[in-house]
C-alpha positions, -999 to 999 in steps of 0.1 A, spaced: 0 0 0 28 24 8 44 18 -25 11 23 -43 5 56 -24 41 67 -31 36 60 -68 4 80 -68 22 109 -51 45 115 -81 23 104 -109 -14 111 -105 -12 137 -78 8 163 -97 -15 160 -127 -46 163 -104 -30 194 -87 -23 209 -121 -59 205 -132 -73 219 -100 -49 248 -102 -59 255 -138 -96 254 -129 -90 278 -100 -69 301 -123 -97 302 -149 -125 306 -123 -108 333 -102 -87 352 -127 -96 346 -163 -134 343 -160 -140 376 -143 -119 394 -169 -135 378 -200 -155 400 -223 -169 397 -258 -180 365 -274 -145 357 -285 -132 363 -250 -158 339 -235 -154 313 -262 -116 308 -258 -110 322 -223 -91 354 -232 -91 379 -203 -96 411 -224 -110 429 -194 -140 452 -193 -125 486 -198 -127 483 -236 -164 475 -236 -170 503 -211 -152 527 -233 -174 518 -263 -206 518 -242 -200 554 -232 -203 564 -269 -234 545 -278 -270 555 -277 -282 549 -241 -317 537 -248 -330 509 -270 -354 528 -294 -370 498 -311 -393 469 -301 -383 433 -299 -409 407 -307 -405 374 -289 -431 352 -306 -442 347 -342 -479 353 -332 -468 386 -317 -458 398 -352 -495 398 -363 -501 428 -341 -469 447 -350 -472 481 -365 -439 495 -376 -422 512 -406 -394 486 -405 -393 449 -394 -358 434 -391 -351 397 -392 -316 385 -387 -289 366 -368 -268 379 -339 -258 410 -359 -295 420 -355 -296 414 -318 -272 441 -305 -298 461 -286 -289 497 -280 -257 495 -301 -275 477 -330 -282 492 -364 -319 493 -356 -313 519 -330 -298 543 -355 -326 536 -380 -350 546 -352 -330 577 -345 -336 587 -381 -374 587 -375 -385 552 -385 -404 530 -361 -386 497 -359 -395 462 -347 -370 433 -345 -376 396 -343 -358 376 -315 -331 353 -328 -344 321 -311 -374 320 -334 -355 307 -365 -323 292 -377 -324 309 -412 -335 346 -414 -341 341 -451 -365 312 -447 -383 328 -418 -388 360 -437 -403 341 -466 -426 321 -444 -439 351 -425 -448 367 -459 -462 335 -473 -485 330 -444 -496 366 -443 -484 371 -408 -469 404 -419 -479 425 -449 -484 461 -459 -511 466 -433 -486 464 -405 -451 470 -419 -436 490 -448 -401 476 -450 -386 443 -442 -348 441 -436 -335 405 -437 -299 403 -424 -276 373 -428 -240 370 -418 -216 363 -446 -202 331 -433 -236 315 -432 -249 331 -464 -243 302 -487 -256 275 -464 -288 295 -458 -293 301 -495 -288 264 -502 -314 254 -475 -339 280 -487 -371 266 -501 -405 280 -509 -420 246 -502 -410 244 -465 -442 237 -447 -433 246 -411 -430 283 -402 -394 280 -391 -369 258 -374 -360 274 -341 -324 280 -333 -311 255 -307 -307 270 -273 -271 273 -261 -262 258 -227 -242 277 -202 -205 268 -199 -195 253 -166 -161 258 -151 -148 223 -149 -119 200 -157 -132 199 -193 -131 237 -195 -96 237 -181 -87 211 -208 -101 234 -235 -82 264 -221 -49 245 -223 -57 230 -258 -66 265 -272 -34 280 -258 -14 252 -275 -33 259 -307 -52 227 -309 -88 228 -323 -92 265 -315 -125 280 -328 -107 314 -330 -78 324 -351 -56 354 -346 -34 375 -370 -13 406 -369 -25 436 -388 -4 462 -406 -18 491 -385 -35 500 -353 -72 492 -358 -84 488 -322 -84 510 -292 -68 484 -270 -35 475 -255 -28 452 -284 -42 473 -313 -28 452 -341 -41 417 -332 -71 405 -351 -92 378 -334 -118 362 -357 -139 330 -359 -123 300 -376 -157 296 -393 -151 329 -412 -128 307 -433 -139 271 -428 -175 276 -438 -164 288 -472 -146 318 -487 -165 321 -520 -199 314 -535 -196 281 -555 -204 282 -591 -231 256 -587 -248 278 -560 -251 309 -582 -284 300 -597 -298 292 -563 -288 327 -551 -308 343 -579 -337 320 -574 -339 326 -537 -337 363 -540 -363 364 -568 -387 342 -547 -383 365 -517 -388 396 -538 -419 383 -555 -435 372 -522 -428 406 -506 -442 424 -537 -474 404 -534 -477 415 -497 -470 451 -505 -437 450 -485 -405 466 -496 -377 440 -491 -341 448 -483 -315 421 -478 -285 430 -456 -254 409 -459 -233 414 -427 -196 412 -434 -174 387 -416 -147 402 -394 -120 383 -413 -132 395 -446 -133 432 -436 -97 432 -423 -81 405 -446 -63 430 -468 -46 444 -437 -33 411 -423 5 412 -425 18 384 -447 -17 369 -449 -15 332 -455 -52 326 -450 -73 322 -482 -89 353 -497 -126 357 -491 -147 368 -520 -184 361 -510 -194 398 -512 -177 403 -545 -192 371 -559 -227 381 -548 -223 415 -564 -212 399 -597 -240 374 -596 -267 401 -590 -252 424 -616 -255 398 -643 -292 389 -640 -323 406 -654 -346 390 -628 -364 415 -605 -345 415 -572 -348 431 -538 -325 459 -526 -293 444 -513 -271 462 -489 -236 447 -485 -222 459 -452 -187 455 -465 -192 483 -489 -203 506 -461 -176 496 -436 -144 490 -457 -140 528 -464 -139 533 -426 -112 507 -422 -92 522 -450 -94 556 -434 -79 541 -402 -111 543 -381 -106 521 -351 -130 496 -336 -152 492 -366 -154 456 -353 -148 450 -316 -114 436 -307 -128 410 -283 -159 401 -304 -170 386 -337 -195 415 -341 -191 450 -353 -193 480 -330 -218 509 -328 -196 527 -354 -204 500 -379 -241 499 -368 -244 536 -375 -228 534 -409 -250 504 -419 -281 521 -406 -273 552 -427 -271 531 -458 -303 513 -450 -321 546 -443 -309 560 -477 -322 529 -494 -356 532 -478 -359 569 -485 -350 564 -521 -375 537 -524 -402 560 -510 -393 586 -537 -395 560 -564 
């Protein structure tokens, strides 16, 4: 027994102590200092000063309504209804707040109601849950990295109203989380990549490091040739359905963080991303009636090129209030021009 305990003392015990120490380190030091979805995902202690600095410059109140149920949309009365992924769920620093500041009444659908904004928008129109009697404009936002897969899944023949987004479970601090922390630090299976930029693009202690989702690249960097016809078909179908309901449709393509900054990555060895450029080319070469399309990259890239800092947040996969304001300005111009027409 003594030999067995002695063996445990210099084999299992050190490993156990290392794991316990790591769990305590994450729980007591790293966790309280995590901020942004990237910080929480891969346990980076960015601190909270950065977010507090941005918060001081945002609109304080949320000026639009959020609708939590599909049935609740039947009684909505707003100039603009927005349907989108997490880029449409940024509350007071979201683009909807700046649209509301411009004088439009805005309602937003909660993210948990659907997995694909494009499919949900079509089904709402198809079933007459929203039409010209309760909304004038519908903005359908989709993040670039999920654009192709949502286009390929889109179907006017889907019978159910929508497939709800799976609910995320809270992350517990445990040995498994400690393992993830160590693996990410060693570069194994990390869901977040980092790169060095050629200028200071963030108001942070490390202003040249770009943190972005691995999926910005792994989910596809271009629109495949065999998907181009489906893009036109989906856009046409959505446009025609909105037209029948008397609703003005705008599709907003939210740019990936990697895509926006890729030309400023020093010695970039990642593949070039061309989804926005592919989409623009596809839409320019079709005579089919299409909805208005606002590509956020075209609004935001000039800001980056001028050296504006924090267009995206350093610790997050989402853009900041600066980008929301620029995107809202473009959306408002699109809606005002449509009214004139």
